[in-house]
N, CA, C and O atoms as CSV, one atom per row, in Angstrom:
chain,resi,resn,atom,element,x,y,z
A,1,MET,N,N,23.409,-17.125,39.319
A,1,MET,CA,C,22.384,-17.176,38.295
A,1,MET,C,C,21.420,-16.019,38.516
A,1,MET,O,O,20.984,-15.766,39.639
A,2,VAL,N,N,21.090,-15.316,37.430
A,2,VAL,CA,C,20.201,-14.164,37.500
A,2,VAL,C,C,18.759,-14.618,37.324
A,2,VAL,O,O,18.434,-15.391,36.423
A,3,ASN,N,N,17.913,-14.122,38.201
A,3,ASN,CA,C,16.492,-14.409,38.093
A,3,ASN,C,C,15.903,-13.437,37.065
A,3,ASN,O,O,15.802,-12.240,37.333
A,4,ILE,N,N,15.520,-13.939,35.905
A,4,ILE,CA,C,15.011,-13.093,34.825
A,4,ILE,C,C,13.747,-12.358,35.261
A,4,ILE,O,O,13.496,-11.243,34.802
A,5,ALA,N,N,12.962,-12.951,36.123
A,5,ALA,CA,C,11.736,-12.308,36.581
A,5,ALA,C,C,12.043,-11.038,37.373
A,5,ALA,O,O,11.204,-10.141,37.458
A,6,ASP,N,N,13.227,-10.961,37.945
A,6,ASP,CA,C,13.622,-9.795,38.729
A,6,ASP,C,C,14.473,-8.880,37.851
A,6,ASP,O,O,15.655,-8.676,38.127
A,7,HIS,N,N,13.875,-8.333,36.797
A,7,HIS,CA,C,14.604,-7.562,35.803
A,7,HIS,C,C,15.206,-6.272,36.351
A,7,HIS,O,O,16.158,-5.749,35.772
A,8,LYS,N,N,14.680,-5.756,37.437
A,8,LYS,CA,C,15.197,-4.496,37.977
A,8,LYS,C,C,16.577,-4.664,38.617
A,8,LYS,O,O,17.306,-3.686,38.780
A,9,SER,N,N,16.933,-5.886,38.975
A,9,SER,CA,C,18.232,-6.110,39.590
A,9,SER,C,C,19.308,-6.515,38.584
A,9,SER,O,O,20.467,-6.705,38.952
A,10,MET,N,N,18.924,-6.644,37.323
A,10,MET,CA,C,19.882,-7.059,36.302
A,10,MET,C,C,20.858,-5.934,35.981
A,10,MET,O,O,20.510,-4.755,36.055
A,11,ILE,N,N,22.067,-6.305,35.629
A,11,ILE,CA,C,23.109,-5.358,35.258
A,11,ILE,C,C,22.841,-4.860,33.845
A,11,ILE,O,O,22.458,-5.635,32.969
A,12,ILE,N,N,23.044,-3.565,33.625
A,12,ILE,CA,C,22.842,-2.989,32.299
A,12,ILE,C,C,23.897,-3.534,31.348
A,12,ILE,O,O,25.083,-3.572,31.675
A,13,GLY,N,N,23.464,-3.943,30.197
A,13,GLY,CA,C,24.381,-4.443,29.192
A,13,GLY,C,C,23.615,-4.856,27.950
A,13,GLY,O,O,22.471,-5.302,28.044
A,14,ASP,N,N,24.226,-4.713,26.801
A,14,ASP,CA,C,23.607,-5.089,25.539
A,14,ASP,C,C,22.261,-4.425,25.322
A,14,ASP,O,O,21.354,-5.012,24.732
A,15,ARG,N,N,22.139,-3.204,25.802
A,15,ARG,CA,C,20.911,-2.452,25.573
A,15,ARG,C,C,21.236,-1.238,24.730
A,15,ARG,O,O,22.275,-0.602,24.907
A,16,VAL,N,N,20.361,-0.930,23.835
A,16,VAL,CA,C,20.500,0.291,23.049
A,16,VAL,C,C,19.568,1.304,23.680
A,16,VAL,O,O,18.346,1.180,23.589
A,17,ILE,N,N,20.144,2.302,24.317
A,17,ILE,CA,C,19.320,3.280,25.013
A,17,ILE,C,C,19.312,4.641,24.318
A,17,ILE,O,O,18.620,5.561,24.754
A,18,GLU,N,N,20.079,4.764,23.240
A,18,GLU,CA,C,20.113,6.013,22.487
A,18,GLU,C,C,19.405,5.805,21.149
A,18,GLU,O,O,19.883,5.025,20.326
A,19,PRO,N,N,18.273,6.485,20.908
A,19,PRO,CA,C,17.564,6.299,19.642
A,19,PRO,C,C,18.395,6.791,18.462
A,19,PRO,O,O,19.109,7.788,18.564
A,20,GLY,N,N,18.293,6.080,17.343
A,20,GLY,CA,C,19.004,6.481,16.137
A,20,GLY,C,C,20.481,6.154,16.125
A,20,GLY,O,O,21.201,6.602,15.233
A,21,SER,N,N,20.953,5.382,17.095
A,21,SER,CA,C,22.385,5.100,17.182
A,21,SER,C,C,22.883,4.176,16.077
A,21,SER,O,O,24.090,4.082,15.857
A,22,SER,N,N,21.978,3.493,15.379
A,22,SER,CA,C,22.412,2.587,14.319
A,22,SER,C,C,23.080,3.338,13.168
A,22,SER,O,O,23.845,2.748,12.405
A,23,GLU,N,N,22.798,4.627,13.040
A,23,GLU,CA,C,23.430,5.438,11.997
A,23,GLU,C,C,24.947,5.447,12.128
A,23,GLU,O,O,25.653,5.601,11.132
A,24,SER,N,N,25.452,5.284,13.339
A,24,SER,CA,C,26.903,5.340,13.535
A,24,SER,C,C,27.596,4.001,13.293
A,24,SER,O,O,28.825,3.937,13.317
A,25,PHE,N,N,26.836,2.931,13.062
A,25,PHE,CA,C,27.416,1.617,12.807
A,25,PHE,C,C,27.373,1.323,11.314
A,25,PHE,O,O,26.298,1.139,10.743
A,26,HIS,N,N,28.512,1.280,10.697
A,26,HIS,CA,C,28.606,1.044,9.258
A,26,HIS,C,C,28.726,-0.452,8.995
A,26,HIS,O,O,29.821,-1.009,8.908
A,27,THR,N,N,27.555,-1.084,8.871
A,27,THR,CA,C,27.492,-2.541,8.723
A,27,THR,C,C,27.723,-3.000,7.290
A,27,THR,O,O,27.770,-4.202,7.027
A,28,GLY,N,N,27.867,-2.064,6.364
A,28,GLY,CA,C,28.108,-2.425,4.976
A,28,GLY,C,C,29.415,-3.164,4.761
A,28,GLY,O,O,29.595,-3.812,3.729
A,29,ASP,N,N,30.325,-3.079,5.708
A,29,ASP,CA,C,31.598,-3.793,5.591
A,29,ASP,C,C,31.417,-5.303,5.631
A,29,ASP,O,O,32.334,-6.041,5.270
A,30,TRP,N,N,30.254,-5.776,6.062
A,30,TRP,CA,C,29.990,-7.213,6.154
A,30,TRP,C,C,29.589,-7.782,4.801
A,30,TRP,O,O,29.568,-9.000,4.624
A,31,ARG,N,N,29.278,-6.934,3.865
A,31,ARG,CA,C,28.650,-7.304,2.603
A,31,ARG,C,C,29.617,-8.021,1.665
A,31,ARG,O,O,30.804,-7.703,1.609
A,32,SER,N,N,29.076,-9.005,0.923
A,32,SER,CA,C,29.838,-9.634,-0.158
A,32,SER,C,C,29.160,-9.399,-1.506
A,32,SER,O,O,29.757,-9.622,-2.559
A,33,MET,N,N,27.898,-8.943,-1.460
A,33,MET,CA,C,27.142,-8.627,-2.668
A,33,MET,C,C,26.648,-7.183,-2.553
A,33,MET,O,O,26.368,-6.701,-1.455
A,34,VAL,N,N,26.544,-6.505,-3.687
A,34,VAL,CA,C,26.104,-5.117,-3.702
A,34,VAL,C,C,24.924,-4.982,-4.670
A,34,VAL,O,O,24.944,-5.571,-5.751
A,35,PRO,N,N,23.887,-4.207,-4.289
A,35,PRO,CA,C,22.754,-4.023,-5.193
A,35,PRO,C,C,23.090,-3.003,-6.289
A,35,PRO,O,O,23.678,-1.955,-6.024
A,36,ILE,N,N,22.703,-3.337,-7.525
A,36,ILE,CA,C,22.896,-2.450,-8.667
A,36,ILE,C,C,21.509,-2.095,-9.206
A,36,ILE,O,O,20.735,-2.979,-9.574
A,37,LEU,N,N,21.202,-0.800,-9.251
A,37,LEU,CA,C,19.897,-0.333,-9.705
A,37,LEU,C,C,19.951,0.063,-11.177
A,37,LEU,O,O,20.789,0.865,-11.588
A,38,ASP,N,N,19.041,-0.515,-11.964
A,38,ASP,CA,C,18.873,-0.125,-13.361
A,38,ASP,C,C,17.684,0.828,-13.399
A,38,ASP,O,O,16.533,0.395,-13.438
A,39,LYS,N,N,17.968,2.118,-13.387
A,39,LYS,CA,C,16.928,3.139,-13.292
A,39,LYS,C,C,15.958,3.086,-14.469
A,39,LYS,O,O,14.815,3.523,-14.338
A,40,SER,N,N,16.389,2.557,-15.622
A,40,SER,CA,C,15.504,2.483,-16.789
A,40,SER,C,C,14.375,1.466,-16.580
A,40,SER,O,O,13.341,1.546,-17.244
A,41,LYS,N,N,14.565,0.517,-15.667
A,41,LYS,CA,C,13.531,-0.479,-15.362
A,41,LYS,C,C,12.703,-0.109,-14.130
A,41,LYS,O,O,11.590,-0.606,-13.958
A,42,CYS,N,N,13.236,0.750,-13.285
A,42,CYS,CA,C,12.611,1.079,-12.005
A,42,CYS,C,C,11.344,1.908,-12.203
A,42,CYS,O,O,11.345,2.887,-12.948
A,43,ILE,N,N,10.259,1.506,-11.527
A,43,ILE,CA,C,8.994,2.249,-11.592
A,43,ILE,C,C,8.729,3.002,-10.285
A,43,ILE,O,O,7.635,3.528,-10.085
A,44,ASP,N,N,9.706,3.054,-9.415
A,44,ASP,CA,C,9.612,3.763,-8.130
A,44,ASP,C,C,8.415,3.297,-7.299
A,44,ASP,O,O,7.696,4.107,-6.714
A,45,CYS,N,N,8.220,1.993,-7.260
A,45,CYS,CA,C,7.115,1.424,-6.475
A,45,CYS,C,C,7.430,1.408,-4.980
A,45,CYS,O,O,6.529,1.267,-4.153
A,46,LEU,N,N,8.711,1.553,-4.637
A,46,LEU,CA,C,9.224,1.599,-3.266
A,46,LEU,C,C,9.171,0.260,-2.535
A,46,LEU,O,O,9.342,0.226,-1.317
A,47,ALA,N,N,8.940,-0.840,-3.245
A,47,ALA,CA,C,8.939,-2.155,-2.597
A,47,ALA,C,C,10.303,-2.435,-1.957
A,47,ALA,O,O,10.368,-2.988,-0.859
A,48,CYS,N,N,11.376,-2.062,-2.626
A,48,CYS,CA,C,12.719,-2.291,-2.079
A,48,CYS,C,C,12.901,-1.519,-0.777
A,48,CYS,O,O,13.491,-2.027,0.176
A,49,TRP,N,N,12.396,-0.300,-0.743
A,49,TRP,CA,C,12.499,0.547,0.451
A,49,TRP,C,C,11.700,-0.054,1.606
A,49,TRP,O,O,12.161,-0.064,2.748
A,50,VAL,N,N,10.502,-0.553,1.305
A,50,VAL,CA,C,9.641,-1.136,2.341
A,50,VAL,C,C,10.286,-2.366,2.965
A,50,VAL,O,O,10.254,-2.528,4.185
A,51,TYR,N,N,10.867,-3.230,2.149
A,51,TYR,CA,C,11.379,-4.514,2.631
A,51,TYR,C,C,12.838,-4.501,3.085
A,51,TYR,O,O,13.283,-5.457,3.722
A,52,CYS,N,N,13.586,-3.458,2.780
A,52,CYS,CA,C,14.999,-3.421,3.174
A,52,CYS,C,C,15.120,-3.437,4.701
A,52,CYS,O,O,14.647,-2.517,5.367
A,53,PRO,N,N,15.754,-4.482,5.260
A,53,PRO,CA,C,15.869,-4.568,6.718
A,53,PRO,C,C,16.877,-3.583,7.308
A,53,PRO,O,O,16.925,-3.401,8.524
A,54,ASP,N,N,17.674,-2.953,6.465
A,54,ASP,CA,C,18.709,-2.048,6.951
A,54,ASP,C,C,18.423,-0.582,6.655
A,54,ASP,O,O,19.269,0.274,6.913
A,55,SER,N,N,17.246,-0.281,6.119
A,55,SER,CA,C,16.905,1.099,5.735
A,55,SER,C,C,17.994,1.704,4.858
A,55,SER,O,O,18.384,2.856,5.048
A,56,SER,N,N,18.478,0.930,3.905
A,56,SER,CA,C,19.581,1.356,3.049
A,56,SER,C,C,19.133,1.998,1.743
A,56,SER,O,O,19.954,2.593,1.045
A,57,ILE,N,N,17.868,1.895,1.399
A,57,ILE,CA,C,17.391,2.447,0.139
A,57,ILE,C,C,17.189,3.957,0.290
A,57,ILE,O,O,16.515,4.422,1.209
A,58,ILE,N,N,17.781,4.697,-0.624
A,58,ILE,CA,C,17.681,6.164,-0.597
A,58,ILE,C,C,16.504,6.589,-1.466
A,58,ILE,O,O,16.447,6.263,-2.652
A,59,VAL,N,N,15.566,7.320,-0.868
A,59,VAL,CA,C,14.393,7.826,-1.571
A,59,VAL,C,C,14.370,9.348,-1.444
A,59,VAL,O,O,14.510,9.897,-0.351
A,60,GLU,N,N,14.192,10.004,-2.563
A,60,GLU,CA,C,14.057,11.463,-2.573
A,60,GLU,C,C,12.856,11.824,-3.435
A,60,GLU,O,O,12.774,11.422,-4.595
A,61,ASN,N,N,11.925,12.582,-2.865
A,61,ASN,CA,C,10.720,13.011,-3.577
A,61,ASN,C,C,9.950,11.828,-4.171
A,61,ASN,O,O,9.431,11.915,-5.284
A,62,GLY,N,N,9.879,10.720,-3.421
A,62,GLY,CA,C,9.122,9.549,-3.860
A,62,GLY,C,C,9.795,8.719,-4.928
A,62,GLY,O,O,9.159,7.846,-5.519
A,63,LYS,N,N,11.069,8.969,-5.192
A,63,LYS,CA,C,11.802,8.221,-6.214
A,63,LYS,C,C,13.050,7.575,-5.618
A,63,LYS,O,O,13.734,8.156,-4.776
A,64,ILE,N,N,13.325,6.362,-6.079
A,64,ILE,CA,C,14.505,5.623,-5.631
A,64,ILE,C,C,15.746,6.263,-6.253
A,64,ILE,O,O,15.819,6.452,-7.467
A,65,LYS,N,N,16.709,6.589,-5.410
A,65,LYS,CA,C,17.954,7.199,-5.881
A,65,LYS,C,C,19.130,6.229,-5.832
A,65,LYS,O,O,20.136,6.442,-6.509
A,66,GLY,N,N,19.014,5.168,-5.038
A,66,GLY,CA,C,20.107,4.210,-4.913
A,66,GLY,C,C,20.105,3.590,-3.535
A,66,GLY,O,O,19.072,3.539,-2.868
A,67,ALA,N,N,21.264,3.118,-3.108
A,67,ALA,CA,C,21.387,2.463,-1.809
A,67,ALA,C,C,22.511,3.099,-1.005
A,67,ALA,O,O,23.550,3.471,-1.551
A,68,LYS,N,N,22.293,3.217,0.279
A,68,LYS,CA,C,23.310,3.716,1.210
A,68,LYS,C,C,24.202,2.523,1.562
A,68,LYS,O,O,23.892,1.753,2.472
A,69,LEU,N,N,25.282,2.383,0.851
A,69,LEU,CA,C,26.113,1.186,0.955
A,69,LEU,C,C,26.820,1.051,2.295
A,69,LEU,O,O,27.275,-0.040,2.641
A,70,SER,N,N,26.922,2.123,3.049
A,70,SER,CA,C,27.557,2.013,4.358
A,70,SER,C,C,26.724,1.184,5.332
A,70,SER,O,O,27.236,0.715,6.349
A,71,HIS,N,N,25.430,1.003,5.019
A,71,HIS,CA,C,24.555,0.197,5.876
A,71,HIS,C,C,24.060,-1.079,5.194
A,71,HIS,O,O,23.602,-1.994,5.879
A,72,CYS,N,N,24.137,-1.164,3.885
A,72,CYS,CA,C,23.638,-2.325,3.137
A,72,CYS,C,C,24.505,-3.548,3.428
A,72,CYS,O,O,25.725,-3.507,3.273
A,73,LYS,N,N,23.862,-4.631,3.849
A,73,LYS,CA,C,24.592,-5.879,4.136
A,73,LYS,C,C,24.587,-6.837,2.950
A,73,LYS,O,O,25.150,-7.928,3.031
A,74,GLY,N,N,23.947,-6.430,1.840
A,74,GLY,CA,C,23.975,-7.262,0.635
A,74,GLY,C,C,23.080,-8.479,0.701
A,74,GLY,O,O,23.371,-9.490,0.061
A,75,CYS,N,N,22.002,-8.409,1.456
A,75,CYS,CA,C,21.120,-9.568,1.624
A,75,CYS,C,C,20.344,-9.915,0.359
A,75,CYS,O,O,19.963,-11.069,0.166
A,76,GLY,N,N,20.105,-8.922,-0.509
A,76,GLY,CA,C,19.423,-9.172,-1.771
A,76,GLY,C,C,17.902,-9.153,-1.701
A,76,GLY,O,O,17.241,-9.451,-2.696
A,77,ILE,N,N,17.338,-8.812,-0.560
A,77,ILE,CA,C,15.881,-8.754,-0.435
A,77,ILE,C,C,15.322,-7.728,-1.422
A,77,ILE,O,O,14.282,-7.966,-2.036
A,78,CYS,N,N,15.996,-6.603,-1.578
A,78,CYS,CA,C,15.527,-5.568,-2.506
A,78,CYS,C,C,15.393,-6.126,-3.921
A,78,CYS,O,O,14.419,-5.833,-4.614
A,79,ALA,N,N,16.355,-6.918,-4.347
A,79,ALA,CA,C,16.317,-7.510,-5.687
A,79,ALA,C,C,15.203,-8.538,-5.810
A,79,ALA,O,O,14.566,-8.645,-6.858
A,80,LYS,N,N,14.966,-9.294,-4.746
A,80,LYS,CA,C,13.909,-10.328,-4.773
A,80,LYS,C,C,12.518,-9.728,-4.863
A,80,LYS,O,O,11.652,-10.280,-5.541
A,81,VAL,N,N,12.287,-8.593,-4.184
A,81,VAL,CA,C,10.931,-8.022,-4.145
A,81,VAL,C,C,10.657,-7.056,-5.296
A,81,VAL,O,O,9.514,-6.633,-5.470
A,82,CYS,N,N,11.650,-6.702,-6.073
A,82,CYS,CA,C,11.459,-5.752,-7.168
A,82,CYS,C,C,10.615,-6.387,-8.277
A,82,CYS,O,O,11.031,-7.379,-8.876
A,83,PRO,N,N,9.425,-5.821,-8.557
A,83,PRO,CA,C,8.549,-6.427,-9.562
A,83,PRO,C,C,9.047,-6.262,-10.996
A,83,PRO,O,O,8.560,-6.949,-11.895
A,84,LYS,N,N,9.993,-5.379,-11.226
A,84,LYS,CA,C,10.509,-5.122,-12.579
A,84,LYS,C,C,11.947,-5.595,-12.766
A,84,LYS,O,O,12.560,-5.311,-13.795
A,85,ASN,N,N,12.490,-6.312,-11.785
A,85,ASN,CA,C,13.879,-6.790,-11.847
A,85,ASN,C,C,14.852,-5.647,-12.135
A,85,ASN,O,O,15.810,-5.802,-12.892
A,86,ALA,N,N,14.586,-4.496,-11.513
A,86,ALA,CA,C,15.440,-3.322,-11.707
A,86,ALA,C,C,16.675,-3.358,-10.809
A,86,ALA,O,O,17.597,-2.561,-10.982
A,87,ILE,N,N,16.690,-4.278,-9.857
A,87,ILE,CA,C,17.842,-4.398,-8.955
A,87,ILE,C,C,18.454,-5.778,-9.126
A,87,ILE,O,O,17.763,-6.794,-9.043
A,88,THR,N,N,19.743,-5.801,-9.362
A,88,THR,CA,C,20.471,-7.062,-9.429
A,88,THR,C,C,21.576,-7.013,-8.373
A,88,THR,O,O,22.007,-5.937,-7.959
A,89,MET,N,N,22.018,-8.169,-7.953
A,89,MET,CA,C,23.079,-8.255,-6.967
A,89,MET,C,C,24.363,-8.655,-7.668
A,89,MET,O,O,24.390,-9.587,-8.472
A,90,LYS,N,N,25.430,-7.930,-7.345
A,90,LYS,CA,C,26.732,-8.177,-7.970
A,90,LYS,C,C,27.749,-8.433,-6.860
A,90,LYS,O,O,27.729,-7.761,-5.829
A,91,GLY,N,N,28.618,-9.384,-7.068
A,91,GLY,CA,C,29.682,-9.666,-6.110
A,91,GLY,C,C,30.638,-8.493,-5.994
A,91,GLY,O,O,30.931,-7.810,-6.975
A,92,GLU,N,N,31.120,-8.270,-4.773
A,92,GLU,CA,C,32.071,-7.180,-4.559
A,92,GLU,C,C,33.488,-7.656,-4.723
A,92,GLU,O,O,34.424,-6.870,-4.578
């Protein structure tokens, strides 16, 4: 049994020691729903970008361009927080 208080003697494992390494993990394969952006309704408030837990919303020059589907898990938070209902979730 490992004494948690003695953290210096613990074996290295399950630690992320390289910053930015999540870029190499394409978690979008887990998704069953995909966000669809209706640009005609979007006011570029960036609420979807703020709340996206996967940093999947693509923003260029302060405007929403879409979603990086290789990282989007299809949770639908972006659609829930959109004040103009510009994002809907569609089954894949």
